C-alpha positions in Angstrom: 12.2 33.8 38.1 15.6 34.2 40.2 18.7 34.8 38.1 16.9 32.7 35.7 19.9 31.6 33.0 22.8 31.1 35.8 20.3 29.1 38.2 19.9 26.7 35.0 23.2 26.6 34.3 23.8 26.0 38.2 20.7 23.5 38.2 22.4 21.3 35.4 25.8 21.4 36.4 26.1 21.2 40.5 29.9 21.9 39.9 28.8 25.8 39.6 26.5 25.3 42.9 27.6 28.4 45.1 30.0 30.0 42.4 29.9 33.3 40.9 28.1 32.1 37.1 28.0 35.1 34.2 26.1 33.7 31.4 27.2 36.1 28.3 30.1 36.9 26.2 33.6 35.9 27.0 35.6 38.7 28.7 38.0 38.4 25.7 35.7 38.7 23.1 33.6 41.9 23.9 30.8 40.5 24.9 28.3 41.4 27.3 26.1 39.7 30.3 23.0 38.3 29.8 22.4 37.2 33.3 24.7 36.4 36.3 24.1 34.4 39.7 23.6 36.3 43.1 26.8 35.1 43.8 28.5 37.5 41.2 25.7 39.8 41.9 27.8 40.7 45.2 30.7 42.0 43.2 28.8 44.7 41.3 28.1 42.7 38.2 24.7 43.1 36.8 23.3 42.4 33.2 24.1 44.4 30.0 27.0 45.4 31.8 30.8 44.7 29.6 32.0 41.1 30.0 35.5 42.7 30.5 34.5 44.9 32.9 32.6 41.9 35.1 35.6 40.1 34.6 37.5 42.7 36.6 35.1 43.4 39.1 35.1 39.2 40.0 37.6 37.7 39.4 36.8 34.4 40.0 33.5 34.0 37.7 32.9 31.5 35.8 31.5 32.7 32.0 28.9 30.5 30.2 28.0 30.8 26.8 24.4 31.2 26.6 22.3 27.8 25.8 18.5 29.2 24.7 17.2 25.6 23.8 17.5 25.1 27.6 16.2 28.1 29.0 12.8 28.1 26.8 12.9 24.4 28.2 12.7 25.3 31.1 10.4 28.7 31.0 7.9 26.0 29.2 7.7 24.1 32.3 7.3 26.7 34.7 4.3 27.8 31.9 2.8 24.6 32.7 2.6 25.3 36.2 1.3 29.1 35.7 -1.7 27.5 33.5 -2.7 25.5 36.2 -3.6 28.6 38.3 -4.3 31.6 36.0 -6.9 32.8 34.0 -4.9 34.7 31.6 -0.9 34.7 31.7 0.8 37.7 30.0 4.6 36.6 29.1 6.9 39.4 29.4 10.2 37.3 28.8 11.2 33.6 29.3 11.6 34.6 32.9 9.1 36.7 33.8 5.1 36.9 33.4 2.0 38.7 34.9 -0.6 36.2 36.4 -4.4 36.9 37.0 -5.2 34.3 39.5 -8.7 36.1 40.2 -11.0 32.9 39.9 -8.0 30.4 41.7 -7.8 32.8 44.5 -11.6 32.5 45.0 -11.2 28.4 45.0 -7.9 28.7 47.5 -8.7 31.2 49.9 -6.5 34.1 48.5 -3.7 35.3 45.8 -1.0 34.5 47.9 -2.4 30.9 48.7 -1.7 30.9 44.7 1.4 32.4 44.5 2.7 30.2 47.6 1.7 27.1 45.2 3.3 28.4 42.3 6.4 28.6 44.1 6.1 25.6 45.3 5.3 23.4 42.0 7.9 25.5 39.7 10.7 24.6 42.5 9.4 20.9 42.8 9.2 20.3 38.6 12.5 22.6 37.4 14.6 22.6 40.8 14.3 26.4 40.2 13.2 29.3 42.7 11.1 31.9 41.6 9.8 35.4 43.5 6.4 36.4 43.1 4.6 39.8 44.2 1.4 39.7 44.9 -1.3 42.9 44.6 -4.5 44.1 42.7 -2.8 45.6 40.0 0.1 45.3 37.5 2.0 48.3 38.4 2.0 47.4 42.2 2.8 42.8 41.5 6.0 44.0 39.2 7.4 46.5 41.9 6.5 43.5 44.8 7.9 40.7 42.9 11.4 42.6 43.4 11.3 43.2 46.8 12.0 39.7 48.4 14.6 38.1 46.3 15.6 35.5 45.7 13.0 32.7 46.7 10.5 35.6 47.8 7.0 36.4 48.2 6.0 40.1 48.8 2.2 40.7 48.9 1.0 45.1 48.3 -2.7 44.8 50.1 -5.5 47.6 48.8 -5.2 49.0 52.3 -1.4 49.4 52.2 -0.4 50.5 48.6 -0.8 54.4 49.2 1.8 54.1 52.1 3.9 51.7 50.1 4.2 53.9 47.2 4.7 56.9 49.2 7.8 55.9 50.5 9.3 54.2 47.2 12.2 55.9 45.9 11.3 56.8 42.5 14.2 54.3 40.6 12.6 51.8 41.9 9.1 52.8 39.7 8.7 50.5 36.7 8.4 52.7 33.8 11.0 55.0 35.2 14.6 54.8 33.9 18.2 55.7 34.4 17.5 59.7 32.5 14.6 59.7 33.9 15.4 59.2 37.4 17.9 61.8 37.1 15.4 64.1 35.7 13.1 63.6 38.4 15.8 64.3 40.7 16.6 67.8 39.3 12.8 68.6 39.8 13.0 67.4 43.4 11.2 64.0 42.6 13.2 61.2 45.1 9.7 59.2 45.6 6.5 58.3 45.3 5.3 61.1 47.8 7.0 63.8 45.8 6.1 62.2 42.4 2.3 62.4 43.8 2.3 66.5 44.9 2.7 67.1 41.3 -0.3 68.1 39.5 -1.5 66.4 36.2 -0.7 69.7 34.4 2.8 70.1 35.8 3.8 66.5 34.7 2.8 66.7 30.8 5.0 69.9 31.2 8.0 68.0 32.2 6.8 64.0 31.0 5.1 64.9 28.0 3.0 62.1 27.1 3.7 59.9 29.5 1.9 62.2 32.5 -1.2 60.3 32.8 0.7 57.3 33.9 3.2 59.2 36.6 0.1 60.3 37.8 -2.0 57.4 38.3 0.8 55.1 39.5 2.0 58.0 41.8 -1.9 57.0 43.3 -1.9 53.2 42.6 -4.0 53.5 40.2 -3.3 50.7 36.8 -6.3 50.0 34.8 -4.0 47.5 32.5 -5.6 43.5 32.0 -3.2 41.1 31.8 -3.5 40.3 28.2 -2.8 37.0 27.1 -1.4 37.9 23.5 1.0 40.5 23.0 1.3 43.0 20.3 4.7 42.8 19.1 6.2 46.0 18.8 9.7 45.3 16.8 11.9 42.7 15.4 15.9 43.3 15.7 19.2 41.9 15.5 22.4 43.5 16.6 26.1 42.2 17.2 29.1 43.1 19.0 32.5 43.3 16.8 35.5 41.2 18.5 37.6 44.9 18.3 36.1 48.0 17.6 35.4 48.4 13.9 36.4 51.0 11.3 36.5 49.1 7.9 33.3 49.9 6.2 33.2 47.3 3.9 33.2 44.6 7.3 30.1 46.9 8.8 28.1 46.8 5.5 28.7 42.7 5.4 27.9 42.7 8.8 24.5 44.9 8.2 23.5 42.5 5.1 23.4 39.0 7.5 22.0 41.3 10.2 18.7 42.2 7.5 19.0 38.8 6.6 17.7 37.6 10.4 15.3 40.6 10.9 13.9 39.3 7.5 13.5 35.4 8.8 11.7 36.9 11.9 9.2 38.8 9.6 8.5 35.3 7.3 8.4 33.2 9.9 5.5 35.7 11.9 4.2 37.3 8.4 4.5 40.0 9.1 5.7 43.5 7.2 7.3 46.9 9.0 6.9 50.2 8.3 9.5 51.8 10.3 13.5 50.6 10.0 15.8 51.5 13.1 20.0 51.8 12.8 21.6 51.1 16.2 25.4 51.8 16.5 27.5 52.0 19.7 30.6 53.7 19.4 34.4 52.5 21.4 33.7 55.2 23.7 30.2 53.5 24.5 28.0 56.2 23.4 24.6 55.5 21.3 23.3 56.5 18.4 20.2 55.6 16.8 18.4 57.1 13.2 15.1 56.0 12.1 12.8 56.5 9.6 9.0 55.0 8.6 8.0 54.9 4.9 4.7 55.0 3.5 5.0 51.4 1.9 5.9 48.2 4.2 9.0 46.4 3.5 10.2 43.0 4.3 13.0 41.4 2.3 16.7 41.7 3.0 17.0 43.5 0.0 14.4 45.8 0.5 15.7 46.6 4.3 19.1 47.5 2.7 18.0 49.8 0.3 16.9 51.6 3.8 20.1 51.9 5.2 22.2 53.8 3.9 20.3 57.0 4.3 20.3 56.4 8.0 24.1 55.4 8.1 24.8 58.8 6.6 23.7 60.2 9.9 25.8 58.7 12.0 29.8 58.7 12.2 30.0 55.1 11.0 33.5 54.9 9.1 35.2 57.9 10.7 34.7 56.9 14.2 35.3 53.5 15.5 32.5 51.2 16.8 31.8 48.5 18.9 27.8 47.2 18.2 25.8 47.8 15.1 22.3 46.8 15.0 19.1 47.2 13.1 15.4 47.0 14.2 11.9 47.2 12.0 8.6 48.2 13.8 4.8 49.7 12.8 4.6 46.1 12.1 1.3 44.6 10.6 0.1 41.1 9.3 1.2 40.4 5.7 -2.1 40.1 4.0 -0.2 38.8 0.6 3.3 38.4 -0.5 4.2 41.8 -2.1 6.8 44.0 -1.6 7.6 47.4 -0.9 7.6 49.6 -3.9 10.9 50.0 -3.8 13.4 50.2 -6.8 16.4 48.0 -5.8 17.9 49.2 -9.4 18.2 52.6 -8.5 20.1 52.6 -5.7 21.9 48.7 -5.0 23.6 48.2 -1.7 26.7 49.2 -2.5 29.7 50.4 0.2 29.9 53.7 -1.5 26.3 54.9 0.1 27.8 55.7 3.2 
């Protein structure tokens, strides 16, 4: 979907159409940009940017608090369209999914014909525009979906795939983030053609476990199927403080509330976890994460609060002001019975002095 959250807001409030809309936290409360309209993007605004920075770049922006119920409703309507055309649907988020349209394409003529129909029906049913990427595997379809936004349709055919990949800038490869991009550039890798020159042995030397992935995508190989059911890898919660926070008591109180949110999510999904991760972003925007995996599974707020103090001691929380704190749990398993981790709350308690 094109600028999904912002587009829903512009659809529901016509006075916002044509204006730079930013969905997220207000500039004066340390929030971040969740999404922005294309009018706002022209000023350099992008998602995950601090709202204060966005306000300076786009002085006439309209800031709107997210309405996730509205976005979920729109997403549900979009998925009803998907279900008419796809044998398998793999959601990536509320506004993006992989579709396997092989069967329908044989009836309608081609996958491109299917994509055109899906775009047309989404527009008719929701008033929103979508961009589609069409190709013979997930890697290429994902890249294609970003090539002709907004309201675009881009096709990468098998006979054109190699030439397309070779000229593609490495930063546009799905799975290559900013850190990896810089590393690749230091190694002289700027395009798909540069990546393809490296042997699998060299890639393993430079990128370890990611070597096979990079080796294959440089050659247009991606055998991953469209999976209707995605395995949940983690559950988390975080909060950004209105002011840089140094007060340990306030920080601990926030962590208790976050742990309660994570507990509710675990309980609703009937899952347990074995790994807990603490996330801290300091006032200077540097990020610090600390994780620990345990032999016993845990699920309750109290169990998580027992595990957090040792991780907090490995950070500068309480010594350096922080703007954000968060926690997540991973190594998730379905809960077999109503048991909790073999942890002694009596021994630790959740006292401020622990960090």
